[in-house]
N, C-alpha and C positions, 0 to 999 in steps of 0.2 A: 512362455518365458515368466509371466507374472505369476504363475502358480509355483515357480521354483523359489520366488523371493520369500524371505520370511514375513509372517503375518504381522508381527509386531513392529511399531515404530522404531523401537530401540534396536531391534535386530536389523531393520532395513538401514537405519543410520550406521550402525557398526560395520555392517557388510560394505557399506558405501566407502567408509573410511579405510577399511582394510584393503579393498580393491583399489581405491583411488590413490592412497599414499605411495604404494610401489609404483604405479604408473607415473607419478610426478617425479619420483626419483630416477626411474628409467629415462624419463625425459631429460632431466638434468645431466645424466651421465652421458646421453647422446650428445648433447650441447657440449659437454666437456670433451667427448672424443673429437668432435669436429674442431674445436678450439685447438686441442693438442695436435689434431692433424695439420693444422696451418704452420705449427712449428716443425713437424716432419718435412713438409714441403719446402719450407725455407732452408732447412739444413740440406736436403737433397739437392736443391738448386745450387747452392755454393759448391758442393762437391762435384757436381756434374760440370758446372763451368770451369772450375780448376782442372779437371781431367780433360775437357775439351781443348784447353789452352796448352796443357802440358803434351797432349798428343800432337799438336800442331807445331810444337817447338822442338828443334834439334836437341839431342841429349846435352850437348855442351851449354846450351843457353837456359836449360831448365833451372839450375840453381839461382839464377837471377830472377826468373819468374817465381820461384818459391819465396824468395826474398821480398819480392814486390807485393806479394799478398799477404805477408805477416801482418796481423792485427792482434790486439790485446785478447781477442776471443777466437783467433784463428792462426794455426801454425802448421807448416808442412815439413816432413823430414823424409829424406830418402834413406830407406832402411834396407836397401837390396844386399849390401854387403855385410851387414851386421849379424847376420843369422838369427835376428829377432823373430819370434813368431807371434801371430796374434793372440794376445792375452787380454781378453775384455769380459765384462761382466753385462750380458745383454738383459734387456726387459722389453715390455710391450712397446715401448716408444721406439727404442733402437730396432726391434724386429720389424716394426713398421716401415722404418726408413730403409732397412735392407731389402725387404721383400716388395717394396713399392717402386718408387721411382728409380732407385739405383739399379735394381734388378732389370729394370725395363729399358733405361736409357744409356746405361754404361756399355752393353755388348755392341750396339751399333758404333761406338767410338773405338772399339778393339780392346777395351778394358773391362775388368770384371772386379766385383766386390768380394773381398775375402772375409771380413768380419766387420761388425759394428757393434759397439757397447760401450759401457762406462770403464773407465779406468779401474782396474781391480784394486789399487791402493787408494782410491778416492774415499772409501769408507761410506758412501752413500749413493743411492741410485740417481741423485740429481747432480752428480759430479761431471767433470768434462767428458766428452764423447769422443772415442777414437774411431776412426773410419780407416780401414786397411784396403787399400786399392792395388791392383796389379795392372800396369799399363800393357800395351800391345807388345812392347819389346821385353817384358819380363821384368821391368822396373817396379819395385814395390815401394808405395808411399803410405806413410802414416800421417793422417790428417787429424789434428786435434781441434775439436770445435767447442767453444764456450766453456764456461765453468759452472760453479754451483749457482743456481738461480737465487736472486735477492728476494728478500721477503716481499718487496713491493711488486717484483716481477710475478711472484707465486700468487699474490692476491689478485693481481690483474688477470691471470690465466684462470683462476678459480671463480672470478667474479661473475661470469656468465652462467656458470653452473649454479652458483648459489642464488642468482637472480631467477632462473627458471624454477628451481625448487621452491623459492619463497613465492613467487607468483602462483604457481600451481597450488602450494598449500593454502595461500589466501583465497584463491577462487574455489578450492574445494570446500573451505570453511563457509565461505558466503553461500555456496549452493546447499550445504547441509543445513545451515541456519534458515534459508528460505524454505526448504523443504519441511522443516520443522514448524516454521511460523505460517506457512500458506494455510494449513487447516484452521489455524486460529483465526485468521483473516475471514475465512469462510463463516466461522461460527459468529464473529462480530457482525457481518452483514446480515446473517440470519436472524440475530438477536435484534438488530435495529429494524429489520423488515417486520418481525413478528410484534415489536413494541409499536410500530407505526400503524400496522393494520392486522389486528389479531383474526378477523374473520377470513381474509383471503390470502394470508401468508402461506407460501408454499413449504412443505417439508424439506428438510436439509437431506442432500444426497448421501447415502450411506456408502461410501466407498472409500478406499485407501487402507492403511494398516489397521489392524484389529482394534487398537485403542480408539482411533478415530471413529471407526464404524460404531463402537459401543456408545461413545459419547453422543454421535449424531442421532442413533437410535433412541437413547434417553431423552435428547432435546426434542425429537419428534413426538414422543409419548407425552412429554410435559406440555408441548404445544397443543396437542389434540385434547388433554385434559382440561387445559385452561379454556379452550375453545367451547368444550362441552359444558363446562361450569357456566360460562357466560351465557350460552345459548339456553341453559336450564333455567337461569335467573330471568332472562327475557321471557321465556315461555310461561315461567311462573306468574310473572307480572301481567303478562297478556291474559292468562286465565283468571287471575284475580280481578283484573279490569272487567273481563266479560261477565263474570259471576256478580260483581258489585253493580253493574248496570240495571239489573233487574230490580233489586230493592231500591236503587236510587230513583228508578223511573216510578215505582209505587210510592215512594216518599214525595216525589213531585206531584204526583196526581192527588194524594192526600192533602198536600199543602194547599192546593187550589180551593179546598173546602174549609179553610181557615178564615174565619170572618173578619178578624182583626187584620186591616191592611198593612199596618206597620210590621206586625209579627210575621205575616205571610212574606213580606219583601225581604226580611232577614233570613228566613228559612230557605227561601230561593237563592239567595245570594250564598248561603253556606253550600247548598247543593251544587251550584255552578262552581264554587271554588274546589269542591271535592273532585269533581269532573275534571277540572283543569289539572289538579294535582296527579290524578291517575294517568291522563294522557302525558304530562310532562315527564312522569316517572318512566313510562314505557319509552319514550323518545331517548331519555338519557340512557337507559339500560340497552337500547338497540344501537346506540351510537349515532343515531340520525343519519343512517346511510341510505335507507329506502333503496337498496340493490344498485346504487350508483357505482360506476367505474371511473377512474381518472381520466380526464379528457383536458385538452388545451383550454384554458380559460384566461380571462383577463381581470385581474384584480380590481382595476379602476372602473371597469364597466359594472362589476358586481356591486361596488360601493355606490356608483351612480344610481343603480336601480333601487338600492336601499334609500338613497337620499330623495329619490323621486317619490317612493312610497311614504316616507316620512312627511314630505311636502304636501301630499294629497291629504294626509291626515291633519294638517295644520301645524306641523312641527318644524322648526327651523334647524336645518342641518347644512353646514358648509363643507365643501370638498375641495382640498387643493393636492396637486400632484401632477406627474407627467401624463401624457395623453394615453400611454400604454404601459401595463405592468404585466406581461405575459407570464404565465405560470402553468402548472398541471395539477389538477385536483378534481375533487367531487364538487361541481359548482352548487348543488342545492345544499349540502352540508356547510360548505364554506359561506354562502350567503346567510343561511340561518345563523351560524356563528357570529358573522359580522352585523347581522340585524340585531341580535341579542345585545351586542355591545353598545350599538348606537341607541337601542330603546333604553338600555341601562342609563346612558348619558342623559337622554332627554326626559326621561321620567324623574330624575333626581336632580338635574341641573338646568332644566327648562330648554336647553338646545345642546348641539353636539358640533364640534369642529373635527373634521376628519382631514388627515394628512398622510399622503403616500410618498415614501422615499425608496428609490431603487438603487442598491449598491451593487458592487461586483459579487458580493456574497450573499446578501438578503434582501427580502422585499420587507420593509418596515412600515406598518400601518399604526397611526396613533389616533386615538378618539378621545377629545378633551371635552369637558363641561365645566361649568362654574357652580356646581352644587357644593354640599357642605363636606364632600370627601369622606374618607374612611379612616379611622384610627389606625395607627401603624401596626398595632397588634392584631387588626382585623384583616389586613390586606391579603394575607393567604388563606384565612379561614373562610372568607366569602366564596371561595371556589368548592367548598365542600357542599354536596347536595343537601338542599332544604335549609341551608343556613342562611340567616338574614340578620342584618345590623338593625336591631329594632328601632333605635332612637331616630336614625336618619333615613333608613331605607326599610320602611316596614310594609306589611301586606296591603295597606291602602293605596299604595302607589301602583300596584299591580304586580303579578308574577308570584310564583310559589318557591322561590329560593333555588330554582334549577338553571336560570339563564346562563350565569357565568360558568357552572359546572358543565353544562352542555357546550358552551363555546369553547372552553379549554379543552375537552375531550376531542372535539371535532379538529381543532387546530393541532393538537398533539398527534392525532392520528394521521395528520398530513406532515409531520416531521418538524412542526414549528412549536411555538409556545406563546402564552399570554402572561403579562405581568401588569400589576396596578402600582401607581405612585400618586401621591398627593402633589398637586402642583404648588410651587412656591406662592403663587399669587391667589391660590385658592382653588378648589375643584379637584376633580380626579382626572387623571390621565391613564388610559388603558392602551397598552402597547402590544402589538401582534407582530411577531417575526417569523417570516416564512423563509426557509432556505433556498437559494436560488438553484440548487442542484435539480430542483424539479421543474425549472423554467422550460417552457415550450417555446423558445425564441423563434424557432423556425415557423412556428404556426401563426404568429402575429407579428406585424411590423411596427416597431417602436418608433414614434415620432419625435419631434424636438420641441414642440411649443407647449408651454405648460397649460394645465386647464384647472379651473376652479369653479365653484358653484355655491 
């Protein structure tokens, strides 16, 4: 069956509309038929009741019965001796009355239906309806039922039909719109997944109409090309690092023979810095994954480990927040990113104050210090690789200008982000926002008492 469908999305949507709209109209007509059928049953009931009373009444008393049932929309005439013949204009409605209840229920009473239709002089199919009946004794009756339907009555009878057609068309439109937008939703999810994790993002399924398959194929090719490009850069940096180690080792050996102690110390410091820059560049290009897979982690526990490491090094770091902040991610990459932020604070501010806030949407981590801060124009530039603010945060404080870049790359690969702001009271505030959609709440139990350190 799928092979018989058009390959293009436009073709499938057109076929769906062409096939669906007649079905909706047919359903509306069916409802209208049922609604009109109710009117047929009502008319037949009135005629059958009248005939049953007339058959049970002696001929002399029938005129009184006929007069008693006279209404504005119902009249009965005995036309036995007038020579009048049934002259009516039938339609589908009156034919249904004649062939339905009247044909079935009148013979057991001894009567039969002669004709059912609209008056020929009414000029419209919705005029009064004439029913010609012959009783068991040969008496002929002309029963006139109703008159022309009012506009309000006509709307009331057509309302169910219009309602069914309207609901059907709306439902069809909603289905078509979802069929069109569903592939776009898959593209959005695939793009977000690829942006969050270039290395492990799965290719997009190439299924559906021809346009969707073509775009999915192009997306997969682009994804593979980007992955190869990043892998090529990483391999290139690894190769350069490997090739540089030999001359760096030779330079270090030659430096040992320098007799001037001060000059030798400076040269060794430069060599150490070069090695640190090489290792940092490789870590940044690799994304600091080390083959990790996302697992349930506790953000508060990671920050506590960082705080303890800083405390062992003689650095003052405070931590406030809930006992637990369950999440899902790569623990080593997250810890390195958070440690880079804490080291950034203690190196330039003397200490760091950490705070964790868990909301229904995000996990928010703030790292504050009392350092000199950063000029507003530099707040975004410091995330660039090897960029340093020379006046307040220079090479003498440690690092090669990759700490913030590596931290932001790791956090963004987890779907979050890092922002910097100068505190009104002085110092810098580093804010990490992690979306709760990655929370592994089932794996960790969240307590209620706050913790601090």
